[in-house]
N, C-alpha and C positions, 0 to 999 in steps of 0.2 A: 351751400356755398359753391359757386361755380368759378373755376379758374381756367384761363386760356394762356398757355405757354408758347411763345413764338421764338424759335431759335433754330438755326439750320444744322446744329450739331446734336445728334441723337443722345450722346452721353450727357450733354448739358440739360436737355429737356428732361431726361429721366432723373437726373440729380435734383433739379428744381422740383419736379413732381414728388419725389420722395420726401424732400424737406416739407413741402406743403401737406402731404398726407400724414406726417408725424404730428403736425399741429392741428390739422383739420381732417380727422379720419374719415368723415362722411362726405368729404368734398367731391364734387365732380370735376375732373381735370381733363382738359382736351389739349392736344398738341398740334402745332402747325410748324412746318419747315420752310415755307415760302409764302410770298404775297398772295398767290392764288388760293392757297389753303386758308389763309387769314380771312380773306374777303368772303369765302364760302362759309366759314364758321361764325362770322359776325353778321351775316346778312339778316338772318331771322332768329338770332339768339342773343339773349341778354346775359352778360357776364358780370360777376362781382368785382373781379380784378383781372387785368390783362398784364402779363409779363412779356416785355418785348426787347429782344436783343437789337442793338444798334447796327451791328455788322452782319448784314444779310446779303446774299448774292442777288444780283439784279437790282430791284428796288430795295434800297437799304431801309433800316429801321426808321430813320427820319422821314423818308417818303411814306412809309406805311403809317406812321404816327399821324402825319398830316392828313392822309387819306381817310383814316378812321374818324378823325375829328370832322373832316368835311362830310363824311357819311353820317354824321350825327350820332356816332357811337359814344355813349355817355359814361361807360365804365371807366373807373380809375385805371390809368396806364402807368406801370412802373417800367422804366427803361433800364436795361442792364448793359454794361459794356466793360471791355478790358481797358478801354482808353481812360485817361485821367478825367475825373469829374470836372476839373476846372475847364477842360476843353469842351466837353459835350453837355455838361449839366445845364448851364444857362440856355443853350440852344434848345434842348428838348423841353425844358420848362416853358420857354417862350412858344414852342410849337404845340403845347397843350398837354404835356405829360404831367403826372401828379407826383413824380419823384424820379430820382436817378440813383442807381445802385451799382457800385463797382463790383464786378464779378469776383474779385479777390476777397471781398468782405461779405459776399452773399451768404455764406454759411452762417455767419454770426448775425447778420443784419436783415436777412430776408423777411423773417416773420415779423420783426419790429416794423419794417417798412410796410408790409402788407396790412398789419393792424392799424398803422397810422393812416393809410389811404382809405381803409374801410370805415374809419371814423370820420371821414370827410376832410381830413387834413392832408397836407403835402409832406412827403418825406424828403428832407434836405439835411445832409450832413453838416457838421460844423465848418468843414473846409469849404463846402459849396456855399453855405450861408455867408461866409466871409467874402467869397468871390463876388457874390451877388451884391453885397453891401458896397464893395469897392466900385461897382459899376453904377451906383446911384448918382454919384457926383457927375456933373456935366463935363468936367474937365479931367475925369479919371483917365489914367494912362492905360492903353490897351496894347497888347502885343499885335504884331502885324497880322497873324493868322486869325485873330479874333474878328478882324474886319472882313474876312471872306464870307461869302454867302454859304448857305448850307450845301448847295450843289458844288460850289468851288472847293469847299472843304472835302467833299466826297471825291472829287476828281484829283485833288492834291494827294489824298491818301492812296488812291489807286495808282497814280503815277509813281509815287514813292515806293509802292510795293512791287514795282517792276513791270506793270502793265503798259502796253503801248496805247497810243491814241486810238488805233483801230480796235484793240481789245475792249477798251472802255466804251467806245461808241456802240459796239455790238452788245455789250452787257447791259448798257443803259437804254438801248433802243433809241439812240440819238445819232445824228450824222457825224462823220469825221470832222467836218468843218466846225460844227458846234463845239465838239470837245477841244479842238485846236484853239477856238476862241476862249474857252474856259482856261485852258493852259496858259495862254498869253496873258490873260487877266491876272491869273495867280502869280506868274513870274513878275508882272509889273507891280502888283500890290506888295509882294514880299521883297522887291528889289533884287531879284535873282535873274540869272541869265540862261540857265539850262537845267535839264533834268537831274544832273549830278548834284548841283547846288540845291535843287528842290528836295532831293532825297536826304541830303545832309541836314537841311533845315528841319524836315519832318522828324528825323531821328533825334536831333538835338532838343526838340520840343516835345518829344514823346507823343507824336501824332500817329505813329504806326507801331 
């Protein structure tokens, strides 16, 4: 059994590796802390399960997930996040993930989730299943932030975390004008006027 754990926090990587070793003592477990290490370790290697944190520096987990699928990486990918599953669960499943796991429940649910995706199924909690079911109807109500693109959501979270447009542009390797355009679109879609209101919205909806 071969596992690849992708997380920028060493203590999280070690904790997840320990949980997997307890259930799969003979497993080969590799660790990656950024997108460069991820692509190096997946270029000529087949993994049974990939565990991917959504909040990564630079290219975030959503970007990495999409790139892995574009690179034809077939391994089941379980996405982990501190964010609410109602916010990111539908997005990562749409992008090609095989399941979403909240880090707060990882200790109890990780092995169940891994075994589920190893059997060829998806891991979806009851809460996320209900959220997905609500979205089936053509006229289902959506909160404003659910209409943001994945990149807009990322920029929203970075702005709400106190980063400037210049900071975000440098981190994402995009121009300041591009990030400013994203910011304007976000404010328009959320019916907000400035960064203070944006930050309040993000906090009220548990987006940061």
